[in-house]
C-alpha positions in Angstrom: -1.7 23.2 7.3 -5.8 22.9 6.6 -7.9 20.6 8.8 -9.0 18.6 5.8 -5.5 17.2 5.0 -4.7 16.4 8.7 -7.9 14.8 9.1 -8.0 12.7 5.9 -7.3 9.3 6.1 -3.8 7.7 4.5 -4.2 5.6 1.6 -1.9 3.4 -0.7 -0.6 6.8 -2.4 0.9 8.1 0.8 4.5 6.7 1.2 6.7 6.3 4.4 9.2 9.2 4.3 12.1 6.5 5.3 11.4 3.4 2.9 8.9 4.2 0.6 6.4 1.5 1.8 2.9 2.4 2.4 2.4 5.0 5.2 0.0 4.2 8.1 1.3 7.3 10.5 1.1 10.8 10.0 3.1 12.9 12.2 2.8 16.9 12.2 5.7 18.6 13.7 4.6 21.5 16.5 7.5 23.8 15.5 7.0 23.9 11.5 3.8 22.3 11.2 5.5 20.0 8.7 4.1 16.4 8.1 5.9 13.4 8.0 4.5 9.9 6.9 6.0 6.7 8.3 5.0 2.7 7.7 4.4 1.1 11.1 7.9 -0.2 11.4 9.5 3.4 10.9 6.8 5.0 13.2 7.4 2.8 16.0 11.3 3.2 15.2 11.1 7.1 15.8 8.3 7.2 18.3 10.1 8.1 21.5 12.1 10.6 19.7 9.3 12.5 17.6 6.5 12.1 19.8 7.4 14.8 22.2 7.8 17.1 19.1 4.6 16.6 17.5 1.2 18.4 17.6 -0.3 15.5 16.0 0.4 11.8 15.9 -2.4 10.1 13.6 -2.1 6.4 13.9 -3.5 3.9 11.3 -1.9 0.9 12.0 -4.8 -1.0 13.4 -5.9 -1.1 9.7 -3.0 -3.5 9.1 -5.1 -6.2 11.3 -8.4 -5.6 9.4 -9.7 -8.5 7.1 -10.5 -8.0 3.6 -14.2 -9.2 2.7 -14.6 -12.6 1.1 -15.7 -12.2 -2.3 -19.0 -14.3 -3.2 -18.5 -16.7 -6.0 
């Protein structure tokens, strides 16, 4: 895995591996280096199980609380 892939910001093209919703969490598994993507809901659901097996847990769920800038008329 390259650093560029691990460090890039998730975007609307990245989809949750469980349900297909927009992904906000990227998980890199220690054993294989494989990558899993999850929406916030499914990341919370699997976190207790997966967190001990990961080398990186990249969480961008804080972006869900950000407000869009208002458009000027």
